[in-house]
MIVOPA-135371 format. One record per residue (C-alpha): x, y, z; residue in one letter. Coordinates in Angstrom, 2 decimals. Each point is the difference from the previous one (the first is absolute). Layout:
+---------+---------+---------+----+
:      c1 :      c2 :      c3 : aa :
+---------+---------+---------+----+
:       X :       Y :       Z :  A :
...
+---------+---------+---------+----+
//
This chain:
+---------+---------+---------+----+
:      c1 :      c2 :      c3 : aa :
+---------+---------+---------+----+
:   84.64 :  155.75 :   17.79 :  X :
:   -1.74 :   -3.36 :   -0.57 :  X :
:    1.06 :    0.17 :   -3.65 :  X :
:    3.62 :    0.47 :    1.11 :  X :
:   -0.26 :   -2.93 :    2.44 :  X :
:   -1.30 :   -2.26 :   -2.75 :  X :
:    2.68 :    1.18 :   -2.45 :  X :
:    2.74 :   -0.78 :    2.54 :  X :
:   -1.53 :   -3.39 :    0.77 :  X :
:   -0.27 :   -0.84 :   -3.70 :  X :
:    3.59 :    1.13 :   -0.56 :  X :
:    1.20 :   -2.28 :    2.80 :  X :
:   -2.01 :   -2.82 :   -1.55 :  X :
:    1.67 :    0.54 :   -3.37 :  X :
:    3.48 :    0.25 :    1.54 :  X :
:   -0.51 :   -3.26 :    1.85 :  X :
:   -1.79 :   -1.74 :   -2.87 :  X :
:   -3.06 :   -0.69 :    2.13 :  X :
:   -2.83 :   -1.94 :   -1.66 :  X :
:   -2.57 :    2.48 :    1.34 :  X :
:   -0.37 :    3.79 :   -0.06 :  X :
:    2.46 :    0.83 :    2.77 :  X :
:    0.87 :    0.22 :    3.67 :  X :
:    0.04 :    2.64 :    2.71 :  X :
:    0.91 :    0.45 :    3.63 :  X :
:   -2.78 :    0.05 :    2.60 :  X :
:    0.20 :    3.79 :    0.40 :  X :
:   -0.61 :    0.48 :   -3.73 :  X :
:   -2.87 :   -2.50 :    0.04 :  X :
:   -1.65 :    1.83 :    2.88 :  X :
:    0.44 :    3.38 :   -1.71 :  X :
:   -1.45 :   -1.44 :   -3.21 :  X :
:   -3.04 :   -1.35 :    1.84 :  X :
:   -0.53 :    3.36 :    1.69 :  X :
:    0.10 :    1.86 :   -3.32 :  X :
:   -1.69 :   -2.47 :   -2.34 :  X :
:   -3.26 :   -1.10 :    1.57 :  X :
:   -0.57 :   -2.47 :   -2.85 :  X :
:    3.21 :   -1.93 :    0.81 :  X :
:   -0.40 :   -3.18 :    2.06 :  X :
:    2.27 :   -1.78 :    2.47 :  X :
:   -0.38 :   -3.78 :   -0.09 :  X :
:    1.39 :   -1.63 :    3.15 :  X :
:    0.93 :   -3.55 :   -0.98 :  X :
:    0.99 :   -1.15 :    3.49 :  X :
:   -2.07 :   -2.68 :    1.69 :  X :
:   -3.01 :    0.93 :    2.08 :  X :
:    1.95 :   -1.27 :    3.02 :  X :
:    2.87 :    2.39 :   -0.72 :  X :
:   -2.33 :    2.96 :   -0.23 :  X :
:   -1.83 :   -1.08 :    3.17 :  X :
:    3.08 :   -0.84 :    2.08 :  X :
:    2.72 :    2.27 :   -1.37 :  X :
:   -1.80 :    3.13 :   -1.12 :  X :
:   -1.83 :    1.81 :   -2.76 :  X :
:    0.63 :    3.12 :   -2.04 :  X :
:   -2.29 :    2.90 :    0.69 :  X :
:   -1.19 :    1.57 :   -3.22 :  X :
:   -3.39 :    0.94 :   -1.38 :  X :
:   -2.15 :   -3.14 :   -0.11 :  X :
:   -0.98 :    0.71 :   -3.60 :  X :
:    3.67 :   -0.47 :   -0.97 :  X :
:    0.81 :   -3.09 :    2.06 :  X :
:   -0.53 :   -3.60 :   -1.10 :  X :
:    1.11 :   -3.26 :    1.59 :  X :
:    0.67 :   -2.91 :   -2.35 :  X :
:    2.11 :   -2.76 :    1.51 :  X :
:    2.87 :   -1.25 :   -2.18 :  X :
:    0.39 :   -3.07 :    2.17 :  X :
:   -2.22 :   -1.56 :    2.63 :  X :
:    0.46 :   -0.46 :    3.72 :  X :
:    0.76 :   -2.46 :    1.46 :  X :
:    2.47 :   -1.80 :   -2.19 :  X :
:    0.84 :    2.73 :   -2.51 :  X :
:   -1.56 :   -1.77 :   -2.97 :  X :
:   -0.64 :    2.21 :   -3.03 :  X :
:   -3.44 :    1.60 :   -0.13 :  X :
:   -1.62 :   -1.78 :   -2.98 :  X :
:   -2.57 :    2.80 :   -0.27 :  X :
:    2.45 :    2.90 :    0.02 :  X :
:   -0.80 :    1.25 :   -3.50 :  X :
:   -3.76 :   -0.35 :    0.42 :  X :
:    0.15 :    1.85 :    3.32 :  X :
:    2.26 :    2.69 :   -1.48 :  X :
:   -2.43 :    0.53 :   -2.86 :  X :
:   -2.88 :    0.33 :    2.49 :  X :
:    2.03 :    2.42 :    2.11 :  X :
:    1.35 :    2.05 :   -2.93 :  X :
:   -2.28 :   -0.53 :   -3.01 :  X :
:    1.51 :    2.80 :   -2.12 :  X :
:    3.28 :   -1.36 :   -1.37 :  X :
:    1.20 :    3.55 :   -0.74 :  X :
:   -0.05 :    0.96 :    3.69 :  X :
:    3.36 :    0.86 :    1.56 :  X :
:    0.59 :   -2.87 :    2.43 :  X :
:    2.77 :   -0.05 :    2.59 :  X :
:    0.62 :   -3.42 :    1.55 :  X :
:    1.17 :   -0.41 :    3.60 :  X :
:    1.22 :   -3.04 :    1.93 :  X :
:    2.25 :   -0.51 :    3.04 :  X :
:    3.39 :    0.62 :   -1.59 :  X :
:   -0.54 :    0.50 :   -3.73 :  X :
:    0.15 :   -3.54 :   -1.41 :  X :
:   -3.62 :   -1.09 :   -0.35 :  X :
:   -0.95 :    3.46 :   -1.22 :  X :
:    2.46 :   -0.35 :   -2.89 :  X :
:   -1.57 :   -3.30 :   -0.98 :  X :
:   -3.49 :    1.49 :    0.26 :  X :
:    0.95 :    2.99 :   -2.17 :  X :
:    1.49 :   -2.32 :   -2.61 :  X :
:   -2.99 :   -2.34 :   -0.10 :  X :
:   -2.48 :    2.89 :   -0.14 :  X :
:    1.96 :    1.54 :   -2.88 :  X :
:    0.00 :   -3.33 :   -1.84 :  X :
:   -3.79 :    0.00 :    0.32 :  X :
:   -0.61 :    3.44 :   -1.46 :  X :
:    0.50 :    2.47 :    2.84 :  X :
:    1.87 :    2.95 :   -1.50 :  X :
:    1.37 :    1.93 :    3.00 :  X :
:    1.31 :   -2.43 :    2.62 :  X :
:    2.63 :    1.17 :    2.46 :  X :
:    1.88 :   -1.76 :    2.77 :  X :
:    0.47 :    1.75 :    3.35 :  X :
:    3.66 :   -0.64 :    0.74 :  X :
:    0.88 :   -1.19 :    3.51 :  X :
:   -3.65 :   -0.84 :    0.71 :  X :
:   -1.86 :    0.59 :    3.24 :  X :
:    2.66 :   -1.23 :    2.44 :  X :
:    3.27 :    0.45 :   -1.90 :  X :
:    3.17 :   -1.99 :    0.60 :  X :
:    1.13 :   -1.70 :    3.19 :  X :
:    2.29 :    1.97 :    2.31 :  X :
:    3.00 :   -1.44 :    1.89 :  X :
:   -2.42 :   -1.53 :    2.55 :  X :
:   -1.96 :   -1.69 :   -2.83 :  X :
:   -2.95 :    2.35 :    0.62 :  X :
:   -1.88 :    1.82 :   -2.72 :  X :
:   -1.63 :    3.46 :   -0.10 :  X :
:    3.26 :    1.86 :    0.70 :  X :
:    1.84 :   -0.16 :   -3.35 :  X :
:   -1.97 :    1.11 :   -3.04 :  X :
:   -3.64 :   -0.56 :   -0.71 :  X :
:   -3.30 :    1.73 :    0.71 :  X :
:    0.33 :   -0.22 :    3.81 :  X :
:    3.58 :    1.27 :    0.20 :  X :
:   -0.92 :    2.93 :   -2.24 :  X :
:   -2.53 :    1.05 :    2.65 :  X :
:   -2.87 :   -0.17 :   -2.44 :  X :
:   -3.49 :   -0.50 :    1.46 :  X :
:   -0.62 :   -3.52 :    1.28 :  X :
:   -1.61 :   -1.72 :    2.92 :  X :
:    1.36 :   -3.02 :    1.86 :  X :
:   -1.89 :   -3.04 :    1.08 :  X :
+---------+---------+---------+----+
//
């Protein structure tokens, strides 16, 4: 099953001309992590987002937190690549990147690929998904809306 998930994600990446291995929906990412214990989820949200909004619940050995940008202010994390390399030293590891809505994770997957990581995937829709008609997240798309394991602040 994990091989099929990766093949579909790679196919989507090729269809969309992504500059990294591919992309998958949160449900596929969760299934992949359940089946491939060597795969790693890198949450690129800020520490504040994880603390105040919520965190994914997966095996600790598969979960890494490497901020793409810093809170407060949102400035780029100048140590992102160094921290990623410390968190995921094997550049052949399957890495799925997660952010709030799928933007920062795309950038992280691209940058990691440019620096030698061979299997970088973006989790489409991110942790919170898109805003609904009330401008609230967590109801349309994303990890939370898919009812995947997570804990709120």
